[in-house]
Structure formats: C-alpha cells, structure tokens
N, CA, C, O and the ligand as a Tripos MOL2 file, in Angstrom:
@<TRIPOS>MOLECULE
protein
  177   175    45     0     0
PROTEIN
NO_CHARGES

@<TRIPOS>ATOM
      1 N          86.5780  115.1520  126.8310 N.3       1 MET1
      2 CA         86.7090  115.1590  125.3710 C.3       1 MET1
      3 C          87.1870  113.7990  124.8600 C.2       1 MET1
      4 O          88.1010  113.1970  125.4230 O.2       1 MET1
      5 N          86.5750  113.3440  123.8230 N.am      2 ARG2
      6 CA         86.9670  112.0530  123.2600 C.3       2 ARG2
      7 C          87.6680  112.2270  121.9230 C.2       2 ARG2
      8 O          87.2210  112.9670  121.0470 O.2       2 ARG2
      9 N          88.7450  111.5420  121.8030 N.am      3 LYS3
     10 CA         89.4520  111.5600  120.5270 C.3       3 LYS3
     11 C          89.0720  110.3230  119.7160 C.2       3 LYS3
     12 O          88.6270  109.3150  120.2650 O.2       3 LYS3
     13 N          89.2480  110.4170  118.4480 N.am      4 LYS4
     14 CA         88.9770  109.2520  117.6100 C.3       4 LYS4
     15 C          89.9570  108.1260  117.9100 C.2       4 LYS4
     16 O          89.6330  106.9480  117.7580 O.2       4 LYS4
     17 N          91.1380  108.4950  118.3310 N.am      5 SER5
     18 CA         92.1600  107.4960  118.6270 C.3       5 SER5
     19 C          92.0130  106.9250  120.0300 C.2       5 SER5
     20 O          92.8410  106.1310  120.4750 O.2       5 SER5
     21 N          90.9790  107.3240  120.7070 N.am      6 ASP6
     22 CA         90.7730  106.9100  122.0850 C.3       6 ASP6
     23 C          89.9590  105.6250  122.1830 C.2       6 ASP6
     24 O          89.4780  105.2740  123.2600 O.2       6 ASP6
     25 N          89.8060  104.9380  121.0830 N.am      7 LEU7
     26 CA         89.0230  103.7170  121.0770 C.3       7 LEU7
     27 C          89.7360  102.6070  121.8460 C.2       7 LEU7
     28 O          90.9650  102.5520  121.8630 O.2       7 LEU7
     29 N          88.9710  101.7280  122.4770 N.am      8 PRO8
     30 CA         89.5820  100.6220  123.2150 C.3       8 PRO8
     31 C          90.2560   99.6250  122.2780 C.2       8 PRO8
     32 O          89.8820   99.4980  121.1130 O.2       8 PRO8
     33 N          91.2350   98.9360  122.7940 N.am      9 THR9
     34 CA         91.9350   97.9340  121.9920 C.3       9 THR9
     35 C          92.0590   96.6330  122.7760 C.2       9 THR9
     36 O          91.9980   96.6120  124.0060 O.2       9 THR9
     37 N          92.2320   95.5680  122.0360 N.am     10 LYS10
     38 CA         92.4960   94.2550  122.6320 C.3      10 LYS10
     39 C          93.5880   93.5890  121.8220 C.2      10 LYS10
     40 O          93.8970   93.9990  120.7030 O.2      10 LYS10
     41 N          94.1700   92.5430  122.4150 N.am     11 THR11
     42 CA         95.1800   91.7910  121.6800 C.3      11 THR11
     43 C          94.6330   90.4220  121.3160 C.2      11 THR11
     44 O          94.1270   89.6920  122.1670 O.2      11 THR11
     45 N          94.7410   90.0940  120.0680 N.am     12 CYS12
     46 CA         94.2390   88.8110  119.5880 C.3      12 CYS12
     47 C          95.1520   87.6830  120.0540 C.2      12 CYS12
     48 O          96.3590   87.7520  119.8200 O.2      12 CYS12
     49 N          94.6240   86.6510  120.7020 N.am     13 PRO13
     50 CA         95.4490   85.5520  121.2080 C.3      13 PRO13
     51 C          95.9560   84.6350  120.1070 C.2      13 PRO13
     52 O          96.8570   83.8320  120.3490 O.2      13 PRO13
     53 N          95.4120   84.7310  118.9280 N.am     14 VAL14
     54 CA         95.8220   83.8600  117.8310 C.3      14 VAL14
     55 C          96.9990   84.4520  117.0750 C.2      14 VAL14
     56 O          98.0420   83.8140  116.9370 O.2      14 VAL14
     57 N          96.8300   85.6610  116.5910 N.am     15 CYS15
     58 CA         97.8940   86.2790  115.7940 C.3      15 CYS15
     59 C          98.7470   87.2210  116.6290 C.2      15 CYS15
     60 O          99.7880   87.6890  116.1670 O.2      15 CYS15
     61 N          98.3160   87.5040  117.8540 N.am     16 GLY16
     62 CA         99.1250   88.3250  118.7440 C.3      16 GLY16
     63 C          99.1550   89.7940  118.4070 C.2      16 GLY16
     64 O          99.9580   90.5440  118.9610 O.2      16 GLY16
     65 N          98.2970   90.2120  117.5130 N.am     17 ARG17
     66 CA         98.2890   91.6180  117.1110 C.3      17 ARG17
     67 C          97.1590   92.3660  117.8110 C.2      17 ARG17
     68 O          96.0760   91.8210  118.0240 O.2      17 ARG17
     69 N          97.4230   93.5990  118.1580 N.am     18 PRO18
     70 CA         96.3750   94.4180  118.7610 C.3      18 PRO18
     71 C          95.3630   94.8430  117.7190 C.2      18 PRO18
     72 O          95.7040   95.1350  116.5720 O.2      18 PRO18
     73 N          94.1170   94.8700  118.1420 N.am     19 PHE19
     74 CA         93.0740   95.3640  117.2360 C.3      19 PHE19
     75 C          92.2040   96.3610  117.9670 C.2      19 PHE19
     76 O          92.1020   96.3540  119.1940 O.2      19 PHE19
     77 N          91.5990   97.1940  117.2040 N.am     20 THR20
     78 CA         90.8530   98.3170  117.7600 C.3      20 THR20
     79 C          89.3560   98.0820  117.6620 C.2      20 THR20
     80 O          88.8560   97.4180  116.7540 O.2      20 THR20
     81 N          88.6860   98.6400  118.6070 N.am     21 TRP21
     82 CA         87.2180   98.6090  118.6110 C.3      21 TRP21
     83 C          86.6620   98.9720  117.2430 C.2      21 TRP21
     84 O          87.1260   99.8970  116.5780 O.2      21 TRP21
     85 N          85.6530   98.2100  116.8530 N.am     22 ARG22
     86 CA         84.9740   98.5240  115.5990 C.3      22 ARG22
     87 C          83.4920   98.7100  115.8600 C.2      22 ARG22
     88 O          82.9210   98.1590  116.8000 O.2      22 ARG22
     89 N          82.9040   99.4930  115.0080 N.am     23 LYS23
     90 CA         81.4990   99.8270  115.2220 C.3      23 LYS23
     91 C          80.5940   98.6050  115.1920 C.2      23 LYS23
     92 O          79.5850   98.5490  115.8940 O.2      23 LYS23
     93 N          80.9630   97.6330  114.3780 N.am     24 LYS24
     94 CA         80.1380   96.4270  114.2940 C.3      24 LYS24
     95 C          80.1790   95.6140  115.5770 C.2      24 LYS24
     96 O          79.3340   94.7450  115.7930 O.2      24 LYS24
     97 N          81.1750   95.8970  116.4410 N.am     25 TRP25
     98 CA         81.2830   95.2120  117.7190 C.3      25 TRP25
     99 C          80.6950   96.0290  118.8610 C.2      25 TRP25
    100 O          80.8250   95.6560  120.0270 O.2      25 TRP25
    101 N          80.0690   97.1070  118.5380 N.am     26 ALA26
    102 CA         79.6060   98.0390  119.5660 C.3      26 ALA26
    103 C          78.7940   97.3530  120.6630 C.2      26 ALA26
    104 O          78.9580   97.6550  121.8450 O.2      26 ALA26
    105 N          77.9380   96.4530  120.2750 N.am     27 ARG27
    106 CA         77.0780   95.7890  121.2650 C.3      27 ARG27
    107 C          77.7310   94.5520  121.8490 C.2      27 ARG27
    108 O          77.2440   93.9810  122.8250 O.2      27 ARG27
    109 N          78.8300   94.1440  121.2490 N.am     28 ASP28
    110 CA         79.3880   92.8360  121.5730 C.3      28 ASP28
    111 C          80.8450   92.8950  122.0000 C.2      28 ASP28
    112 O          81.5280   91.8720  122.0570 O.2      28 ASP28
    113 N          81.3050   94.0770  122.2930 N.am     29 TRP29
    114 CA         82.7450   94.2590  122.5280 C.3      29 TRP29
    115 C          83.2740   93.3700  123.6430 C.2      29 TRP29
    116 O          84.3830   92.8460  123.5400 O.2      29 TRP29
    117 N          82.5100   93.1960  124.6860 N.am     30 ASP30
    118 CA         82.9800   92.3770  125.8050 C.3      30 ASP30
    119 C          83.2120   90.9320  125.3960 C.2      30 ASP30
    120 O          84.0030   90.2200  126.0150 O.2      30 ASP30
    121 N          82.5270   90.5090  124.3650 N.am     31 ASN31
    122 CA         82.6480   89.1180  123.9320 C.3      31 ASN31
    123 C          83.6270   88.9380  122.7910 C.2      31 ASN31
    124 O          83.9030   87.8140  122.3700 O.2      31 ASN31
    125 N          84.1440   90.0290  122.2980 N.am     32 VAL32
    126 CA         85.0970   89.9380  121.1980 C.3      32 VAL32
    127 C          86.4610   89.5250  121.7290 C.2      32 VAL32
    128 O          87.0120   90.1760  122.6160 O.2      32 VAL32
    129 N          86.9940   88.4590  121.1940 N.am     33 ILE33
    130 CA         88.3000   87.9640  121.6440 C.3      33 ILE33
    131 C          89.3030   88.0030  120.4970 C.2      33 ILE33
    132 O          90.4700   88.3420  120.6910 O.2      33 ILE33
    133 N          88.8430   87.6560  119.3150 N.am     34 TYR34
    134 CA         89.7450   87.5650  118.1770 C.3      34 TYR34
    135 C          89.5720   88.7440  117.2450 C.2      34 TYR34
    136 O          88.5110   89.3640  117.1800 O.2      34 TYR34
    137 N          90.6440   89.0390  116.5220 N.am     35 CYS35
    138 CA         90.6320   90.2330  115.6900 C.3      35 CYS35
    139 C          89.7740   90.0350  114.4450 C.2      35 CYS35
    140 O          89.3090   91.0020  113.8420 O.2      35 CYS35
    141 N          89.5720   88.7900  114.0700 N.am     36 SER36
    142 CA         88.8370   88.5490  112.8400 C.3      36 SER36
    143 C          88.2000   87.1710  112.8600 C.2      36 SER36
    144 O          88.5240   86.3260  113.6950 O.2      36 SER36
    145 N          87.3010   86.9680  111.9360 N.am     37 GLU37
    146 CA         86.6560   85.6690  111.8220 C.3      37 GLU37
    147 C          87.6910   84.5860  111.5320 C.2      37 GLU37
    148 O          87.5670   83.4450  111.9770 O.2      37 GLU37
    149 N          88.6940   84.9690  110.7870 N.am     38 ARG38
    150 CA         89.7460   84.0230  110.4230 C.3      38 ARG38
    151 C          90.4790   83.5070  111.6600 C.2      38 ARG38
    152 O          90.7190   82.3060  111.7900 O.2      38 ARG38
    153 N          90.8290   84.4110  112.5580 N.am     39 CYS39
    154 CA         91.5130   84.0120  113.7820 C.3      39 CYS39
    155 C          90.5860   83.2080  114.6780 C.2      39 CYS39
    156 O          91.0110   82.2570  115.3340 O.2      39 CYS39
    157 N          89.3510   83.5860  114.7000 N.am     40 ARG40
    158 CA         88.3880   82.8670  115.5210 C.3      40 ARG40
    159 C          88.3210   81.3990  115.0960 C.2      40 ARG40
    160 O          88.2230   80.4990  115.9300 O.2      40 ARG40
    161 N          88.3720   81.1860  113.8210 N.am     41 ARG41
    162 CA         88.2770   79.8140  113.3050 C.3      41 ARG41
    163 C          89.5620   79.0400  113.4610 C.2      41 ARG41
    164 O          89.5470   77.8220  113.6380 O.2      41 ARG41
    165 N          90.6620   79.7400  113.3970 N.am     42 SER42
    166 CA         91.9590   79.0420  113.4680 C.3      42 SER42
    167 C          92.3660   78.7370  114.8990 C.2      42 SER42
    168 O          93.4430   78.2000  115.1560 O.2      42 SER42
    169 N          91.4980   79.0840  115.8130 N.am     43 LYS43
    170 CA         91.7900   78.8590  117.2250 C.3      43 LYS43
    171 C          92.0000   77.3840  117.5300 C.2      43 LYS43
    172 O          92.9770   77.0030  118.1750 O.2      43 LYS43
    173 N          91.0740   76.5610  117.0620 N.am     44 SER44
    174 CA         91.1260   75.1570  117.4380 C.3      44 SER44
    175 C          91.8070   74.2720  116.3980 C.2      44 SER44
    176 O          91.9160   73.0620  116.5940 O.2      44 SER44
    177 ZN         94.0350   87.6970  115.1080 Zn       45 ZN45
@<TRIPOS>BOND
     1     1     2 1
     2     2     3 1
     3     3     4 2
     4     3     5 am
     5     5     6 1
     6     6     7 1
     7     7     8 2
     8     7     9 am
     9     9    10 1
    10    10    11 1
    11    11    12 2
    12    11    13 am
    13    13    14 1
    14    14    15 1
    15    15    16 2
    16    15    17 am
    17    17    18 1
    18    18    19 1
    19    19    20 2
    20    19    21 am
    21    21    22 1
    22    22    23 1
    23    23    24 2
    24    23    25 am
    25    25    26 1
    26    26    27 1
    27    27    28 2
    28    27    29 am
    29    29    30 1
    30    30    31 1
    31    31    32 2
    32    31    33 am
    33    33    34 1
    34    34    35 1
    35    35    36 2
    36    35    37 am
    37    37    38 1
    38    38    39 1
    39    39    40 2
    40    39    41 am
    41    41    42 1
    42    42    43 1
    43    43    44 2
    44    43    45 am
    45    45    46 1
    46    46    47 1
    47    47    48 2
    48    47    49 am
    49    49    50 1
    50    50    51 1
    51    51    52 2
    52    51    53 am
    53    53    54 1
    54    54    55 1
    55    55    56 2
    56    55    57 am
    57    57    58 1
    58    58    59 1
    59    59    60 2
    60    59    61 am
    61    61    62 1
    62    62    63 1
    63    63    64 2
    64    63    65 am
    65    65    66 1
    66    66    67 1
    67    67    68 2
    68    67    69 am
    69    69    70 1
    70    70    71 1
    71    71    72 2
    72    71    73 am
    73    73    74 1
    74    74    75 1
    75    75    76 2
    76    75    77 am
    77    77    78 1
    78    78    79 1
    79    79    80 2
    80    79    81 am
    81    81    82 1
    82    82    83 1
    83    83    84 2
    84    83    85 am
    85    85    86 1
    86    86    87 1
    87    87    88 2
    88    87    89 am
    89    89    90 1
    90    90    91 1
    91    91    92 2
    92    91    93 am
    93    93    94 1
    94    94    95 1
    95    95    96 2
    96    95    97 am
    97    97    98 1
    98    98    99 1
    99    99   100 2
   100    99   101 am
   101   101   102 1
   102   102   103 1
   103   103   104 2
   104   103   105 am
   105   105   106 1
   106   106   107 1
   107   107   108 2
   108   107   109 am
   109   109   110 1
   110   110   111 1
   111   111   112 2
   112   111   113 am
   113   113   114 1
   114   114   115 1
   115   115   116 2
   116   115   117 am
   117   117   118 1
   118   118   119 1
   119   119   120 2
   120   119   121 am
   121   121   122 1
   122   122   123 1
   123   123   124 2
   124   123   125 am
   125   125   126 1
   126   126   127 1
   127   127   128 2
   128   127   129 am
   129   129   130 1
   130   130   131 1
   131   131   132 2
   132   131   133 am
   133   133   134 1
   134   134   135 1
   135   135   136 2
   136   135   137 am
   137   137   138 1
   138   138   139 1
   139   139   140 2
   140   139   141 am
   141   141   142 1
   142   142   143 1
   143   143   144 2
   144   143   145 am
   145   145   146 1
   146   146   147 1
   147   147   148 2
   148   147   149 am
   149   149   150 1
   150   150   151 1
   151   151   152 2
   152   151   153 am
   153   153   154 1
   154   154   155 1
   155   155   156 2
   156   155   157 am
   157   157   158 1
   158   158   159 1
   159   159   160 2
   160   159   161 am
   161   161   162 1
   162   162   163 1
   163   163   164 2
   164   163   165 am
   165   165   166 1
   166   166   167 1
   167   167   168 2
   168   167   169 am
   169   169   170 1
   170   170   171 1
   171   171   172 2
   172   171   173 am
   173   173   174 1
   174   174   175 1
   175   175   176 2
@<TRIPOS>SUBSTRUCTURE
     1 MET1         2 RESIDUE 1 A MET
     2 ARG2         6 RESIDUE 1 A ARG
     3 LYS3        10 RESIDUE 1 A LYS
     4 LYS4        14 RESIDUE 1 A LYS
     5 SER5        18 RESIDUE 1 A SER
     6 ASP6        22 RESIDUE 1 A ASP
     7 LEU7        26 RESIDUE 1 A LEU
     8 PRO8        30 RESIDUE 1 A PRO
     9 THR9        34 RESIDUE 1 A THR
    10 LYS10       38 RESIDUE 1 A LYS
    11 THR11       42 RESIDUE 1 A THR
    12 CYS12       46 RESIDUE 1 A CYS
    13 PRO13       50 RESIDUE 1 A PRO
    14 VAL14       54 RESIDUE 1 A VAL
    15 CYS15       58 RESIDUE 1 A CYS
    16 GLY16       62 RESIDUE 1 A GLY
    17 ARG17       66 RESIDUE 1 A ARG
    18 PRO18       70 RESIDUE 1 A PRO
    19 PHE19       74 RESIDUE 1 A PHE
    20 THR20       78 RESIDUE 1 A THR
    21 TRP21       82 RESIDUE 1 A TRP
    22 ARG22       86 RESIDUE 1 A ARG
    23 LYS23       90 RESIDUE 1 A LYS
    24 LYS24       94 RESIDUE 1 A LYS
    25 TRP25       98 RESIDUE 1 A TRP
    26 ALA26      102 RESIDUE 1 A ALA
    27 ARG27      106 RESIDUE 1 A ARG
    28 ASP28      110 RESIDUE 1 A ASP
    29 TRP29      114 RESIDUE 1 A TRP
    30 ASP30      118 RESIDUE 1 A ASP
    31 ASN31      122 RESIDUE 1 A ASN
    32 VAL32      126 RESIDUE 1 A VAL
    33 ILE33      130 RESIDUE 1 A ILE
    34 TYR34      134 RESIDUE 1 A TYR
    35 CYS35      138 RESIDUE 1 A CYS
    36 SER36      142 RESIDUE 1 A SER
    37 GLU37      146 RESIDUE 1 A GLU
    38 ARG38      150 RESIDUE 1 A ARG
    39 CYS39      154 RESIDUE 1 A CYS
    40 ARG40      158 RESIDUE 1 A ARG
    41 ARG41      162 RESIDUE 1 A ARG
    42 SER42      166 RESIDUE 1 A SER
    43 LYS43      170 RESIDUE 1 A LYS
    44 SER44      174 RESIDUE 1 A SER
    45 ZN45       177 GROUP 0 **** ****
C-alpha cells in the first residue's frame, strides 16, 4: 500500500532544506539536486 506521504525526498545542498518528489520531476528525479530553479542558479 502506498501513502501519499510516502513520496521520496532529497535535501537541497544550497538551502539545506528537504524537498519532496514532485510530479514534474517524475521522469527526472534521479537528476534533481536542487529544490528549485532559484537554488540551482545560486549554486555557482
Ligand atoms: Zn534549495
């Protein structure tokens, strides 16, 4: 049985906050590192 709260999570290395799987990342989850476009850009 799957719960809605059973979604995978990762921790963003930029802001340090955990973020949860989103449907828009369904095909790309393995490549998702940052919680948002903003963090992705502020990396460098
Ligand atoms: Zn972040």
